[in-house]
C-alpha positions as CSV (number, residue, x, y, z in Angstrom):
1,M,155.1,134.6,78.3
2,S,154.2,130.5,80.6
3,R,151.2,133.0,81.2
4,V,150.6,133.4,77.9
5,F,150.2,130.3,77.2
6,L,148.1,129.1,79.5
7,D,145.7,131.1,79.1
8,A,146.1,130.1,75.1
9,A,145.8,126.5,76.2
10,G,143.2,127.6,78.8
11,A,140.7,128.7,74.7
12,G,141.4,125.7,73.4
13,S,140.0,123.3,75.5
14,A,137.4,125.8,76.8
15,G,134.3,124.0,75.1
16,G,135.8,120.8,75.3
17,G,135.6,120.8,78.9
18,F,132.6,122.3,79.7
19,T,130.8,118.9,77.5
20,V,132.4,116.5,80.2
21,M,131.5,118.5,82.5
22,L,128.2,118.4,81.6
23,V,128.4,114.5,81.4
24,Y,129.9,114.7,84.5
25,L,126.3,116.2,86.2
26,L,124.5,114.1,83.9
27,V,126.1,110.9,85.5
28,I,125.5,112.1,88.4
29,G,122.3,113.2,88.7
30,V,121.3,110.7,86.8
31,A,123.0,108.1,90.1
32,F,120.9,110.4,92.7
33,Y,117.7,109.2,90.6
34,F,118.8,106.2,90.9
35,L,120.2,105.4,94.9
36,L,117.5,108.5,96.6
37,I,114.4,109.6,94.3
38,R,113.4,105.7,93.2
39,P,114.0,103.9,96.4
40,Q,112.0,106.2,97.7
41,K,109.2,107.1,95.8
42,K,108.8,102.6,95.4
43,E,108.9,103.2,99.5
44,Q,106.7,105.9,99.3
45,K,104.3,103.5,97.4
46,R,104.8,100.2,99.8
47,M,103.3,102.3,102.3
48,Q,100.7,104.0,101.5
49,A,100.0,100.6,100.1
50,V,99.5,99.5,103.2
51,I,97.5,102.6,104.3
52,D,95.2,101.4,102.0
53,S,94.9,98.1,103.2
54,M,94.3,98.5,107.0
55,S,90.5,97.7,108.0
56,I,88.8,97.6,111.2
57,G,89.7,94.4,113.6
58,D,93.5,94.2,111.2
59,S,96.2,94.3,114.4
60,V,99.0,97.3,113.4
61,L,102.7,98.3,114.9
62,T,103.1,101.7,115.2
63,T,106.2,104.1,114.6
64,A,106.1,104.0,118.5
65,G,106.4,100.5,118.9
66,F,103.1,100.0,119.7
67,Y,101.0,96.4,118.8
68,G,97.3,96.9,118.9
69,V,94.0,96.5,116.9
70,I,92.4,99.2,114.6
71,I,88.7,99.2,115.6
72,D,87.2,102.6,113.8
73,I,89.0,104.3,111.0
74,M,88.3,107.8,109.7
75,D,89.7,110.2,107.0
76,E,92.9,110.3,108.1
77,V,93.0,109.2,111.8
78,I,92.4,105.5,113.7
79,I,91.1,104.2,116.6
80,V,93.5,101.9,117.8
81,E,93.4,98.9,120.8
82,F,96.1,98.3,122.3
83,G,96.5,95.5,125.1
84,N,94.8,93.3,127.1
85,N,92.8,96.6,128.4
86,K,89.6,97.8,126.0
87,N,89.9,100.5,127.8
88,C,92.8,101.5,125.6
89,R,91.7,103.5,123.1
90,I,93.8,105.8,121.0
91,P,93.0,107.7,118.3
92,M,96.6,108.3,116.0
93,K,97.1,109.6,112.3
94,K,97.0,106.7,109.5
95,S,100.3,107.8,108.7
96,S,102.0,106.6,111.8
97,V,101.5,102.9,111.3
98,V,104.6,100.8,110.3
99,E,102.6,97.4,109.5
100,V,99.2,95.6,108.6
101,E,97.9,92.0,109.6
102,K,95.7,91.3,108.1
103,K,92.8,89.5,110.0
104,D,92.0,87.2,108.2
105,Q,95.8,85.7,108.3
106,E,96.1,85.9,112.2
107,K,92.7,82.6,111.8
108,A,94.8,81.6,109.0
109,S,97.9,81.3,110.9
110,N,96.4,79.3,114.1
């Protein structure tokens, strides 16, 4: 008898349970968007702006933690000179640059 009662109660609230579940899924989806997707897109736009603003003579910080100066820029590759040794020039992808300090900013701060 209790099984018949549970089946009848479950059938009556099935439509209400589905809408509650749909609302929960919608809330979770919106939370994921604002907590994960939106900040990631903002960071990608910021990094693209940094990459687009690079020019010859700018100081850069790479993902490996090295500081250097850009001496040549190609499509997807830049050539960076590290340290005081003028023979230490390494080609690397533009995406491996984390920070760019403009050449003009260095002169203004001195």
